KOLSE-321231 format. One record per residue: residue in one letter; x, y, z of N, C-alpha, C, O in turn. Coordinates in steps of 0.05 Angstrom, whole numbers, padded with zeros to 5 digits, always signed. Example, Ala and Ser with C-alpha at 12.3 -4.5 7.8 and 13.67 -1.06 7.14 Angstrom:
<pts>
A+00264-00114+00156+00246-00090+00156+00264-00066+00156+00285-00066+00169;S+00257-00045+00142+00273-00021+00143+00258+00001+00157+00268+00023+00161;
</pts>
This chain:
<pts>
M+01028+00233+00304+01042+00208+00309+01071+00214+00318+01085+00230+00305;A+01079+00203+00339+01106+00207+00350+01125+00185+00341+01117+00165+00329;I+01151+00189+00348+01170+00167+00341+01165+00143+00359+01160+00146+00383;H+01165+00121+00347+01158+00095+00360+01181+00091+00382+01205+00095+00376;P+01173+00082+00406+01192+00077+00428+01213+00056+00420+01236+00059+00429;E+01207+00037+00405+01227+00016+00397+01248+00029+00378+01271+00021+00379;L+01240+00048+00362+01259+00062+00345+01279+00078+00362+01303+00079+00356;L+01268+00092+00382+01284+00108+00400+01305+00091+00414+01327+00101+00419;E+01299+00066+00420+01318+00049+00434+01342+00042+00417+01363+00037+00428;I+01340+00042+00391+01362+00035+00374+01376+00058+00360+01398+00054+00349;L+01365+00082+00362+01378+00105+00350+01401+00115+00367+01400+00115+00391;A+01422+00122+00353+01446+00133+00367+01459+00155+00349+01455+00155+00324;C+01473+00173+00362+01486+00194+00349+01506+00183+00329+01522+00167+00336;P+01505+00191+00303+01524+00181+00284+01552+00191+00288+01571+00179+00277;V+01556+00211+00304+01583+00223+00309+01597+00208+00332+01619+00198+00328;C+01584+00206+00354+01597+00194+00378+01585+00167+00387+01595+00155+00406;K+01563+00158+00373+01551+00132+00379+01537+00130+00405+01531+00108+00415;T+01531+00153+00418+01516+00153+00443+01486+00153+00437+01478+00165+00417;P+01470+00139+00453+01441+00139+00449+01429+00167+00451+01439+00183+00466;V+01408+00173+00435+01396+00199+00434+01370+00198+00449+01358+00177+00452;T+01360+00221+00459+01335+00223+00473+01318+00245+00458+01329+00263+00446;L+01292+00241+00461+01274+00260+00449+01273+00285+00465+01271+00284+00490;V+01274+00309+00452+01272+00334+00467+01243+00339+00474+01224+00326+00464;K+01238+00357+00492+01211+00361+00504+01189+00365+00484+01169+00351+00486;D+01193+00381+00464+01172+00386+00444+01170+00366+00422+01152+00368+00406;G+01188+00346+00422+01188+00325+00402+01198+00334+00375+01195+00319+00355;A+01210+00357+00373+01220+00367+00348+01249+00359+00342+01260+00367+00321;G+01261+00344+00360+01289+00335+00355+01297+00313+00374+01284+00307+00394;L+01321+00303+00367+01334+00281+00384+01360+00293+00393+01376+00302+00377;R+01365+00291+00419+01389+00304+00430+01409+00282+00439+01401+00262+00451;C+01434+00287+00434+01456+00270+00442+01468+00283+00467+01477+00306+00466;A+01469+00268+00489+01480+00280+00514+01509+00283+00514+01520+00300+00528;Q+01523+00267+00498+01552+00267+00496+01563+00291+00480+01579+00307+00491;C+01555+00295+00457+01566+00316+00440+01547+00340+00436+01554+00359+00422;H+01524+00339+00449+01504+00361+00450+01492+00369+00423+01483+00391+00419;R+01492+00350+00404+01479+00356+00378+01449+00349+00382+01441+00331+00396;V+01433+00365+00367+01404+00360+00366+01397+00355+00337+01400+00372+00320;Y+01387+00330+00331+01380+00323+00305+01351+00328+00301+01334+00321+00318;P+01343+00341+00278+01315+00348+00274+01297+00324+00269+01307+00304+00259;V+01271+00327+00276+01251+00307+00268+01232+00321+00250+01219+00341+00257;R+01229+00311+00226+01211+00324+00206+01191+00303+00197+01198+00281+00189;D+01165+00310+00199+01143+00292+00193+01147+00264+00206+01143+00243+00193;D+01154+00265+00232+01159+00241+00248+01182+00224+00238+01183+00200+00244;I+01200+00235+00223+01223+00221+00213+01249+00234+00224+01254+00257+00219;P+01265+00219+00240+01289+00231+00250+01310+00234+00228+01315+00215+00213;I+01322+00258+00226+01342+00264+00206+01369+00262+00221+01378+00281+00233;M+01382+00239+00219+01406+00233+00234+01431+00239+00218+01450+00223+00217;L+01432+00263+00205+01456+00270+00190+01470+00292+00205+01458+00312+00213;P+01496+00289+00210+01511+00309+00226+01509+00338+00214+01509+00357+00230;E+01508+00340+00188+01505+00366+00176+01478+00380+00181+01476+00404+00178;E+01458+00364+00188+01431+00375+00193+01428+00382+00223+01409+00396+00230;A+01446+00372+00241+01443+00376+00269+01452+00404+00277+01470+00416+00264;S+01441+00414+00299+01450+00438+00311+01464+00430+00337+01458+00409+00350;V+01483+00446+00345+01499+00440+00369+01491+00459+00391+01493+00483+00388;E+01481+00447+00414+01473+00464+00437+01497+00466+00456+01513+00448+00458;A+01498+00489+00471+01520+00493+00489+01515+00479+00516+01531+00480+00534;
</pts>
């Protein structure tokens, strides 16, 4: 089961408030503004800044 599309519409990066998008493999949500990738575990997005990794 994937993240529901309606949930994706309302999720935003907690740091910069930019909408997030699902990464290709569905294992995370990426913020285009600050380049953080928030993990998705058991189909639950973990939207905590300390859990995110930062991509270059």
